[in-house]
N, C-alpha and C positions, 0 to 999 in steps of 0.2 A: 735729122738720117741715120742711119744703121751702115756700117761698112766694118766687116770682119768681126762683129756681134759687139761692137761697140758705138755707143751711141754719138754723134756728133751735132752740137749745137751750133746754129750759125747766126740765129738773131731774125727777127721780125722782117728787119730792112730788106733782107733779102727774100723774101717770099715771092714764089712765083717765077723767080728768076733762075736759071739755069748756070749752075755751078761748076767748075771741075775741082775733084780730087783726086791729090797726087798721093800714093802710097808708097811711103821710105822705111825705110828698116824700122826706124826709131820714132818715126810721127807721121800724122797725117795732115797734109797741105791743102786748105781747102782755098780757092781761088774763083774770083767772078770779075769777067771781061778782062783776064791779065792782071787783076790788083788781087793780093795775098788779103784775104779777109780773117782768117783764123786758121791757126797751127795747135794741132791737138796730140800730146803724147800717147804713143801705142802703150795699151795696159797689158795686151797679150801679143804672142805672134801667131794667132791665127791665121791661116792663106784666105786671101781674097780668090773667091771660086766662081763667084756671078759678076758678071758685067753687065748687067741689065740697070735701069734706072725706070720708076715709074713718075708720070707726072699726073699728079693729081688734080684734077679739073674742079672748081668750084660746083656744088650742087645747084641748080637753079629750081 
């Protein structure tokens, strides 16, 4: 997934699940169902300007 021009990887274990991303001053915190699954350092301080998410359904 991409946040503020930075790619965040969380792993295939969480494919198809809804995750929450907390944007903090120095890092991004990714949680799923209340458990923290990854922590990514922010490379740049680009602002988060869009708050939309797309759920990609598998093609049948």
